[in-house]
C-alpha positions as CSV (number, residue, x, y, z in Angstrom):
1,M,40.4,-3.5,-20.8
2,K,43.1,-1.9,-22.3
3,A,46.7,-3.0,-20.7
4,G,48.2,-1.7,-17.4
5,V,51.5,0.1,-17.6
6,H,54.5,-1.5,-16.7
7,M,57.7,-2.1,-16.5
8,K,60.5,-3.9,-15.6
9,L,62.8,-2.6,-12.3
10,G,66.1,-3.6,-14.9
11,E,65.4,-1.6,-17.0
12,M,64.2,1.6,-15.5
13,L,65.9,4.7,-15.3
14,G,68.2,5.5,-12.0
15,F,69.3,3.6,-9.1
16,R,68.2,3.6,-5.7
17,F,70.9,3.8,-2.8
18,K,70.8,3.4,1.5
19,E,72.9,6.6,2.1
20,T,71.2,9.5,3.5
21,P,72.6,12.9,2.0
22,S,74.4,14.5,4.3
23,D,72.2,17.9,3.0
24,C,69.3,16.4,4.4
25,Q,66.5,16.8,6.6
26,I,63.3,16.5,5.9
27,A,62.5,12.5,5.2
28,S,60.3,12.8,2.0
29,H,63.6,14.9,0.4
30,I,65.5,12.0,1.4
31,L,63.4,9.5,1.3
32,T,62.6,10.3,-2.9
33,L,66.3,10.9,-3.3
34,R,67.5,7.7,-2.4
35,G,64.4,6.1,-3.8
36,G,65.2,7.4,-7.1
37,Y,62.3,9.5,-8.2
38,I,63.6,13.7,-8.0
39,K,67.9,14.6,-8.9
40,N,68.9,18.2,-8.3
41,V,69.7,20.0,-10.7
42,G,70.2,23.2,-9.2
43,N,68.9,25.5,-6.1
44,G,65.7,24.5,-5.9
45,I,65.6,22.7,-9.8
46,F,64.9,19.3,-9.7
47,S,64.9,16.2,-12.4
48,L,62.3,13.5,-12.5
49,Y,62.8,9.8,-12.9
50,P,60.2,7.8,-14.3
51,P,58.6,6.9,-10.6
52,G,58.6,10.4,-9.9
53,K,57.0,11.1,-13.1
54,R,54.0,8.8,-13.0
55,I,53.0,10.0,-9.7
56,A,53.0,13.8,-11.2
57,M,50.8,12.4,-13.9
58,K,48.6,10.4,-11.5
59,I,48.4,13.5,-9.5
60,E,47.5,16.0,-12.2
61,K,44.9,14.0,-13.5
62,I,42.9,14.3,-10.2
63,L,43.2,17.7,-10.3
64,R,42.3,18.5,-14.1
65,E,38.8,15.2,-13.2
66,E,38.2,18.0,-10.1
67,M,39.0,20.5,-12.1
68,D,36.7,19.8,-15.4
69,A,33.8,19.3,-12.4
70,I,33.2,22.2,-11.4
71,G,33.1,23.4,-14.6
72,G,36.7,24.5,-14.9
73,Q,38.6,24.5,-19.0
74,E,42.0,23.9,-19.5
75,I,44.1,26.4,-21.3
76,L,47.5,27.1,-21.3
77,L,49.7,29.6,-21.1
78,P,53.4,30.6,-21.5
79,V,55.8,30.6,-19.1
80,A,57.7,33.8,-20.9
81,M,55.8,37.2,-20.8
82,P,56.5,40.9,-21.4
83,A,56.7,42.9,-19.0
84,S,54.0,44.7,-20.1
85,L,51.5,43.0,-18.9
86,W,53.1,43.0,-15.5
87,K,53.7,46.8,-15.7
88,E,49.9,47.3,-16.8
89,S,48.4,45.5,-13.5
90,G,51.6,47.3,-11.6
91,R,53.2,44.4,-10.1
92,W,56.2,44.7,-11.7
93,D,57.4,47.4,-9.4
94,A,55.5,46.3,-6.6
95,V,57.0,42.5,-6.6
96,G,59.8,42.3,-4.9
97,S,63.3,40.2,-6.9
98,E,61.8,36.7,-6.3
99,L,60.6,37.6,-9.8
100,M,62.6,36.8,-13.0
101,R,63.3,39.4,-14.7
102,M,65.3,39.4,-17.8
103,K,65.1,40.8,-21.3
104,D,65.4,39.3,-25.2
105,R,67.9,39.1,-28.1
106,S,66.0,43.0,-28.9
107,G,66.0,44.2,-25.4
108,A,62.3,44.2,-24.5
109,D,62.2,43.7,-20.9
110,M,60.3,39.9,-20.4
111,V,59.6,37.6,-17.2
112,L,59.4,34.4,-16.2
113,G,55.6,33.3,-15.1
114,M,55.7,32.7,-11.0
115,T,51.9,33.4,-10.9
116,H,49.5,34.1,-14.1
117,E,47.1,36.4,-13.0
118,E,48.5,38.8,-15.8
119,A,48.1,36.3,-18.7
120,V,45.0,35.1,-17.4
121,V,43.2,38.3,-17.2
122,H,45.4,39.5,-21.2
123,L,43.4,36.1,-22.7
124,C,40.1,36.2,-21.6
125,R,40.0,40.4,-21.7
126,D,38.6,39.9,-25.6
127,A,36.8,36.7,-25.1
128,A,34.6,37.9,-22.1
129,Q,32.8,40.9,-23.1
130,S,28.9,40.1,-23.1
131,Y,27.7,39.0,-18.9
132,Q,26.0,36.0,-21.0
133,N,30.3,34.6,-21.1
134,Y,29.6,35.0,-17.2
135,P,30.8,33.2,-14.9
136,F,33.4,31.2,-16.3
137,M,36.8,29.5,-14.7
138,V,39.6,28.7,-16.8
139,Y,42.7,26.3,-15.6
140,Q,46.3,25.2,-16.1
141,I,49.1,22.4,-15.0
142,Q,52.3,24.8,-15.9
143,T,56.1,24.9,-15.1
144,K,56.0,28.5,-13.2
145,F,59.9,30.3,-11.7
146,R,59.9,31.8,-8.1
147,D,63.7,32.9,-7.3
148,E,63.2,31.9,-3.7
149,P,65.7,33.5,-1.3
150,R,64.9,30.0,0.6
151,A,64.5,26.5,-1.1
152,R,64.5,24.0,0.8
153,G,63.4,20.2,1.5
154,G,63.7,18.8,-1.8
155,L,60.4,19.3,-3.5
156,I,58.4,21.4,-0.3
157,R,60.6,24.7,-1.6
158,V,61.6,25.3,-5.0
159,R,62.5,27.7,-7.7
160,E,61.2,26.2,-10.8
161,F,58.4,24.0,-9.6
162,T,54.4,22.8,-11.9
163,M,51.4,24.1,-10.6
164,K,47.7,24.0,-11.2
165,D,46.7,26.9,-11.2
166,G,43.1,28.1,-11.5
167,Y,41.1,31.8,-12.5
168,S,37.2,32.2,-12.0
169,F,35.6,35.4,-13.9
170,H,32.8,36.9,-12.2
171,A,29.8,39.5,-12.8
172,S,28.9,39.9,-9.0
173,F,31.2,39.5,-5.6
174,E,28.3,36.7,-4.3
175,D,28.7,34.7,-7.8
176,L,32.7,34.3,-6.5
177,G,31.6,33.3,-3.4
178,E,29.2,30.5,-4.2
179,Y,31.8,29.2,-6.7
180,Y,34.8,30.0,-4.4
181,K,32.6,27.2,-1.6
182,K,32.6,24.9,-4.6
183,C,35.8,25.3,-5.1
184,H,36.8,24.5,-2.0
185,Q,35.2,21.4,-1.7
186,A,37.2,19.7,-4.4
187,Y,40.0,20.8,-3.0
188,V,39.3,18.8,-0.4
189,N,38.4,16.2,-2.3
190,I,41.7,16.4,-4.6
191,F,43.7,16.1,-1.0
192,R,41.6,13.7,0.6
193,R,41.7,11.3,-3.5
194,C,45.1,12.2,-3.4
195,G,45.3,9.8,0.7
196,I,46.2,13.3,3.2
197,G,42.8,13.6,3.2
198,N,42.5,13.1,7.1
199,R,46.2,15.6,7.7
200,V,44.8,18.5,5.5
201,V,43.7,21.3,7.3
202,S,42.2,24.7,5.3
203,V,43.4,28.0,7.4
204,K,42.3,31.4,6.9
205,A,45.3,33.6,5.5
206,D,46.8,36.4,4.2
207,S,47.0,37.4,0.5
208,G,50.0,38.8,0.3
209,M,50.8,40.0,-2.7
210,M,48.6,38.0,-4.8
211,G,45.9,41.0,-3.4
212,G,42.1,40.3,-2.6
213,K,40.7,40.2,1.4
214,I,39.3,36.2,1.2
215,A,41.8,33.6,1.6
216,E,42.1,30.4,2.6
217,E,45.3,27.9,3.4
218,F,45.3,24.3,3.0
219,M,48.4,22.9,5.4
220,L,49.4,19.8,5.9
221,L,50.1,18.8,9.5
222,A,53.2,18.9,9.9
223,D,55.9,19.2,12.5
224,I,58.4,20.1,9.3
225,G,56.2,23.1,8.6
226,E,57.1,26.3,8.4
227,D,54.1,27.8,8.7
228,S,52.5,28.3,12.1
229,L,48.8,27.9,12.0
230,A,46.1,28.6,15.2
231,I,44.2,26.1,16.0
232,C,40.7,26.7,18.3
233,T,40.6,23.0,19.4
234,A,36.7,25.1,21.2
235,C,35.5,25.9,17.8
236,D,37.0,25.1,14.4
237,F,38.6,28.7,13.9
238,R,41.7,27.5,12.1
239,S,44.0,30.4,10.6
240,N,47.7,30.9,9.8
241,M,49.6,32.9,12.8
242,E,49.6,35.1,9.7
243,A,46.2,36.2,9.5
244,A,45.5,35.6,12.8
245,E,43.4,37.9,14.7
246,C,45.3,38.7,18.5
247,V,42.1,39.1,21.4
248,V,43.7,40.4,24.5
249,E,41.8,40.8,27.9
250,N,44.1,43.1,30.1
251,A,43.3,42.2,33.9
252,P,42.0,44.9,35.8
253,Y,44.5,47.1,37.8
254,E,45.3,50.2,40.3
255,D,45.6,53.6,39.2
256,S,49.1,54.5,40.0
257,P,51.9,57.8,39.4
258,L,54.2,58.1,36.9
259,V,57.4,57.3,38.8
260,K,61.1,56.8,37.2
261,I,63.5,54.0,38.7
262,P,66.8,53.0,38.2
263,T,67.4,49.4,37.0
264,P,71.0,49.3,36.0
265,G,72.2,46.6,33.2
266,I,68.0,45.6,33.0
267,K,67.6,45.3,28.9
268,T,64.7,42.4,28.7
269,I,61.5,42.1,29.2
270,E,62.4,39.3,31.5
271,D,65.1,41.0,33.6
272,L,62.6,43.4,34.3
273,A,59.6,41.1,34.5
274,Q,61.9,39.6,37.8
275,F,63.3,42.9,39.3
276,C,60.2,43.6,39.5
277,D,58.5,41.2,40.6
278,I,55.6,41.8,38.0
279,T,54.5,39.5,34.9
280,A,55.6,40.2,31.4
281,E,51.7,41.0,31.1
282,Q,52.5,44.2,33.4
283,T,55.2,45.5,31.0
284,C,55.0,47.5,28.1
285,K,58.4,46.8,25.6
286,A,59.8,48.7,22.3
287,V,60.4,46.6,19.1
288,L,62.0,48.2,17.0
289,Y,62.3,47.5,12.8
290,Q,63.0,49.3,9.2
291,R,62.1,49.8,6.5
292,N,63.6,47.9,3.6
293,A,63.1,50.8,1.7
294,T,64.6,53.2,3.0
295,D,65.7,52.2,6.5
296,E,64.1,54.7,8.6
297,F,62.7,53.3,11.6
298,V,59.4,52.0,12.6
299,V,59.4,51.6,17.1
300,I,56.5,49.3,17.7
301,F,55.3,49.3,21.7
302,I,52.7,46.2,22.2
303,R,52.4,44.1,25.3
304,G,55.8,42.9,27.5
305,D,54.6,39.2,26.3
306,L,53.3,39.2,22.4
307,E,55.8,39.5,20.2
308,V,55.1,40.8,16.7
309,N,53.7,39.7,13.7
310,E,55.8,40.8,11.0
311,T,52.9,40.3,8.2
312,K,51.0,42.5,9.4
313,L,53.4,45.0,10.1
314,S,54.2,45.2,6.2
315,N,50.3,45.6,5.5
316,L,50.4,48.2,8.1
317,L,53.3,49.6,6.5
318,G,52.5,48.9,3.0
319,G,56.1,47.5,2.4
320,E,58.0,45.1,4.4
321,A,60.2,45.6,6.9
322,H,63.3,44.3,8.9
323,P,64.3,44.2,12.5
324,A,66.6,47.2,13.2
325,A,70.2,46.1,12.7
326,D,72.1,48.1,14.6
327,A,70.0,51.5,16.3
328,N,72.1,52.3,19.4
329,E,73.1,55.7,17.9
330,S,69.8,56.5,17.3
331,F,67.6,55.4,20.5
332,P,68.3,53.8,23.6
333,C,68.5,50.4,23.6
334,G,66.6,48.4,25.9
335,F,65.5,51.5,27.6
336,I,63.0,53.1,25.1
337,G,59.9,53.7,25.7
338,P,56.5,55.6,25.0
339,V,57.4,58.6,27.2
340,G,59.8,61.4,26.2
341,L,60.5,59.4,23.2
342,N,63.0,61.7,20.6
343,L,62.5,60.0,16.7
344,P,64.6,60.3,14.0
345,K,63.2,62.3,10.8
346,G,61.2,59.9,9.2
347,A,60.7,57.3,12.1
348,V,57.0,56.4,12.8
349,V,55.7,54.8,16.4
350,I,53.1,51.9,16.3
351,Y,50.9,51.1,19.7
352,D,49.2,47.3,19.4
353,R,45.9,46.4,20.6
354,S,47.2,44.9,23.4
355,L,48.3,48.1,25.1
356,Q,44.4,49.2,25.3
357,N,42.9,49.6,28.4
358,A,45.7,48.4,29.8
359,G,47.7,50.3,32.8
360,N,50.4,50.1,35.7
361,L,52.7,49.1,33.3
362,V,56.7,49.1,33.6
363,T,58.4,50.7,30.1
364,G,60.9,51.7,29.1
365,A,62.5,55.9,30.2
366,C,64.1,56.7,27.3
367,E,67.3,57.3,29.3
368,E,70.0,54.3,30.2
369,G,69.5,52.8,33.1
370,Y,65.9,53.4,33.9
371,H,62.0,52.5,33.3
372,Y,58.3,53.7,34.3
373,K,56.3,51.8,36.5
374,G,52.5,53.3,36.8
375,F,52.3,53.8,33.3
376,T,48.4,54.0,31.8
377,P,49.1,54.5,28.0
378,A,45.0,56.1,28.2
379,R,46.7,58.6,30.8
380,D,50.4,59.6,29.4
381,V,50.0,59.2,25.9
382,P,45.8,59.9,25.5
383,W,46.3,61.2,21.7
384,I,47.8,57.4,20.1
385,A,45.7,55.1,17.8
386,Y,46.4,51.5,18.3
387,S,46.9,48.8,15.6
388,E,46.5,45.1,15.6
389,I,49.8,43.5,14.5
390,A,50.4,40.9,17.5
391,K,51.2,37.6,17.2
392,I,48.6,35.5,18.4
393,P,50.1,33.2,21.7
394,E,49.5,30.1,22.6
395,G,46.8,29.6,24.6
396,G,45.4,33.0,23.5
397,L,41.9,34.3,23.7
398,C,40.2,32.6,20.0
399,P,39.0,35.5,17.7
400,Q,35.9,33.3,17.4
401,C,34.6,31.7,20.2
402,G,36.6,34.0,22.8
403,K,38.0,31.0,24.4
404,A,41.5,30.6,25.9
405,A,42.0,27.0,23.7
406,I,44.5,28.5,20.6
407,R,47.3,25.3,20.0
408,L,50.2,26.7,17.5
409,K,51.2,23.6,15.3
410,R,53.1,24.1,11.9
411,G,51.8,23.3,8.4
412,V,53.2,22.9,5.3
413,E,51.1,25.3,2.7
414,V,49.5,22.9,-0.3
415,G,47.0,24.7,-1.9
416,H,46.4,28.3,-1.7
417,I,42.6,29.9,-2.7
418,F,42.0,33.0,-2.9
419,Q,38.7,36.0,-3.5
420,L,41.1,38.3,-5.7
421,G,38.2,40.8,-6.8
422,T,38.4,43.4,-9.2
423,K,42.6,44.1,-8.7
424,Y,43.7,42.4,-11.7
425,T,40.8,42.8,-14.1
426,Q,40.6,46.7,-13.2
427,A,43.7,47.2,-13.4
428,M,44.6,46.1,-17.0
429,G,41.0,47.7,-18.1
430,M,38.9,44.3,-18.5
431,T,35.3,44.9,-18.5
432,Y,32.0,43.7,-19.8
433,L,28.2,44.9,-20.7
434,D,25.6,44.1,-17.8
435,R,22.1,43.2,-19.8
436,D,21.5,47.1,-19.6
437,G,24.8,47.3,-21.3
438,T,26.7,49.6,-18.8
439,E,30.0,48.3,-19.0
440,Q,31.1,46.9,-15.8
441,V,34.7,45.4,-14.5
442,P,34.7,41.4,-13.7
443,V,35.7,39.8,-10.4
444,M,38.0,37.1,-10.3
445,G,39.3,34.3,-8.1
446,C,42.2,32.6,-8.1
447,Y,42.9,28.6,-7.1
448,G,46.5,27.4,-6.8
449,I,48.5,23.7,-6.1
450,G,51.7,23.2,-6.8
451,V,52.2,19.3,-7.9
452,G,55.6,18.7,-6.6
453,R,54.9,20.3,-2.9
454,L,51.7,17.9,-2.9
455,I,54.5,14.4,-3.9
456,A,56.4,15.8,-1.2
457,C,53.7,16.6,1.4
458,V,51.9,12.6,0.4
459,C,55.2,10.8,1.0
460,E,55.5,13.1,4.6
461,A,52.5,12.1,5.9
462,N,52.3,8.2,3.8
463,R,56.1,6.7,5.2
464,D,58.2,4.7,7.3
465,D,61.9,4.5,7.8
466,Y,61.9,2.2,4.8
467,G,60.7,4.3,2.5
468,P,57.4,6.1,1.4
469,I,54.0,4.1,1.5
470,W,52.3,5.2,-1.5
471,P,48.2,5.7,-1.7
472,M,46.6,3.3,-4.5
473,S,45.5,6.7,-6.0
474,V,49.0,7.9,-6.5
475,A,51.4,5.1,-6.9
476,P,53.7,5.2,-9.8
477,W,52.4,1.4,-10.0
478,Q,49.6,-0.3,-8.2
479,V,51.7,-3.4,-7.7
480,H,55.3,-4.9,-8.0
481,I,56.4,-8.5,-8.2
482,C,59.4,-9.3,-6.9
483,A,61.0,-12.9,-8.3
484,I,63.0,-13.9,-5.6
485,R,65.8,-16.2,-7.5
486,A,64.6,-15.3,-10.8
487,E,67.5,-17.7,-12.2
488,N,65.2,-20.4,-11.1
489,E,63.0,-21.6,-14.3
490,E,60.0,-21.7,-12.3
491,V,60.4,-18.8,-10.6
492,N,60.6,-16.5,-13.4
493,Q,58.1,-18.9,-15.6
494,T,55.6,-17.7,-12.9
495,S,57.0,-14.8,-12.8
496,N,56.6,-13.4,-16.0
497,E,53.0,-15.3,-16.8
498,L,51.2,-13.0,-13.1
499,Y,53.0,-10.1,-14.7
500,T,51.7,-10.7,-18.5
501,S,47.8,-11.9,-17.5
502,L,48.3,-8.4,-15.0
503,Q,49.1,-5.8,-17.7
504,K,46.0,-7.9,-19.4
505,A,43.7,-7.3,-17.0
506,G,45.1,-3.3,-16.8
507,I,47.1,-3.7,-13.8
508,E,50.0,-0.9,-13.6
509,V,52.5,-3.2,-12.6
510,L,56.3,-2.9,-11.8
511,F,58.7,-6.2,-12.7
512,D,61.6,-6.8,-10.1
513,D,63.7,-10.1,-12.1
514,R,67.1,-9.0,-11.1
515,K,69.4,-11.4,-10.1
516,V,70.1,-9.9,-6.9
517,S,69.7,-10.9,-2.9
518,P,66.2,-10.5,-1.4
519,G,67.7,-8.7,1.3
520,F,69.0,-6.0,-1.4
521,M,65.5,-6.2,-3.3
522,F,63.2,-5.8,-0.8
523,S,64.9,-2.6,0.2
524,D,64.7,-1.9,-2.9
525,A,61.0,-2.6,-3.0
526,D,60.1,-0.2,0.6
527,L,61.8,2.8,-1.3
528,L,59.4,2.6,-4.7
529,G,57.1,2.4,-2.2
530,V,54.2,0.6,-4.5
531,P,51.0,-0.3,-2.2
532,L,50.9,-3.8,-3.1
533,R,53.7,-6.5,-3.2
534,A,53.4,-9.8,-4.8
535,I,56.4,-12.2,-3.8
536,V,57.3,-15.0,-5.6
537,S,59.9,-17.6,-4.6
538,P,60.9,-21.4,-4.7
539,K,59.3,-21.6,-1.5
540,T,56.3,-20.0,-2.6
541,L,55.8,-22.1,-4.9
542,A,57.0,-25.2,-3.2
543,R,53.4,-24.3,-1.6
544,G,52.2,-23.4,-4.7
545,V,51.3,-20.4,-3.7
546,V,52.3,-16.7,-4.1
547,E,52.7,-14.3,-1.1
548,L,51.0,-11.2,-1.1
549,K,51.5,-7.8,1.6
550,T,50.8,-4.5,1.2
551,R,53.6,-2.1,1.7
552,D,52.0,-0.8,5.0
553,K,51.8,-4.1,6.5
554,S,48.1,-4.4,7.2
555,I,47.9,-7.3,4.8
556,Q,50.2,-10.4,4.6
557,K,49.1,-13.7,3.7
558,D,49.6,-16.8,0.5
559,I,47.3,-16.5,-2.0
560,A,46.7,-19.6,-4.5
561,L,48.4,-19.3,-7.9
562,D,45.6,-20.6,-9.6
563,G,43.2,-17.8,-8.0
564,A,46.0,-15.3,-7.4
565,L,45.1,-12.8,-10.4
566,D,41.4,-12.6,-9.1
567,E,42.8,-11.6,-6.1
568,I,44.9,-9.1,-6.8
569,V,43.3,-7.5,-8.7
570,A,40.1,-7.3,-6.7
571,L,42.5,-5.8,-3.8
572,V,43.7,-3.3,-6.4
573,K,40.7,-2.2,-6.8
574,E,39.6,-2.1,-3.2
575,M,43.1,0.1,-2.0
576,M,42.0,2.4,-5.1
577,E,38.0,3.1,-3.8
578,G,39.9,4.0,-0.1
579,T,40.2,7.0,-1.9
580,A,37.9,7.4,-4.2
């Protein structure tokens, strides 16, 4: 049997401390800093100490095993790439400042890879020119750099990161769809094996800059999450709010004439509803945005109880937009309405679908201090077209089953899979010859998991107030020996014998033989989060036992010295099988 990886704590690089760093708000960030797993190098850039590196290696092993199981072939693509590849795909101009651009010593444009679609098409397009080469999937575990403006939460959101990214190539969309299902299941397996399977859900997602029409995110359900998820309690519908369709049913209404009414000082929907003794659903509000590229105004009319989904808006506009900062010179802000609206040059108007089949609403009259009541879109602005750009609300109608059972939860993205289609292969001229000798363009899928973020998410889902509780499958070591009063000759001898025998049995063991107080030793042990702890002390030796405890406190018992090795090995195996 191969000897287990071992380490004496007193010789290990790094240290642990009690104080909570002042700039840390997220538990996994606090614990990985305090526990000596990571060290901040710069904004969103971290080094890993030995415990953090060992967890990363465990996760990478699981990723390789699951990718290999579905036919993946491991490759390695460069971090630095010539800009010509990104210009081929069209993303050199389409991607914003998060892409790190630079010049080499000869003045040629270069990029640091934040994702590798271009590089993988470049690698494969000459090697897969016949239908006989398809399908295939390649993957890598590689460093990437994204100049993220909102780095936060330690390893949760960073700028430099290690990612497993896979790319599949197919001769048909049907074949891509079948392989996509296999990769989905592989991701389910990965998160289960990492010990967070019960906390991760897959949700419909927006494909963003990656392209393609079908995408799913794997989300760790957690209050710290930046993403809002729409989950139906009546069926299996789950979606990122960015991609969730907002379905509304407008109540029947009595047809009323359009009448201008004075509303002095009434500028918010809440105040307007109270002033008119109606609900927010009976209002039509205006929301102002400006295009990022040109600052031209975008006026959105939407039912008063709903909010604009900015991702949907950007997709509709074909570019990003931001809330208008100061529009008072161009619009009667607080009193904007569809009737009598004068638009500045370049401005556009969008009507959300929530106004369709609505009527007898109160809306702005485009005049300071006045609103209209009785506004009915189909009668008063019959030429308009509707777009779906609203956020799905808490308690909203499920787009799948139609029940008012939508609940909004927070989540952290731990994986993302896409059906990219031909976006990159078409743009970069990748083709193959089919059976008839006809030139065809292959279709692609893309599958990503961030290793560092997964470390943080496993910590976030498995911890207590004292430190991480690492699942056996990804723990930096499997067993932690605590030698209490290591200066005692019998304690030292017994602990060293156990340490040696566990190594020979193939167990990964950490040995704390430092001459420190029990409280100090146990505090460090909690921060290191090793799932199984063996305690040797004068008291346990007086009873002829070793005290065995699991980090999650589910097991705490004495085991006889002469049977300690076999019992510890058996328990390690049992705990490993729990995440298999």
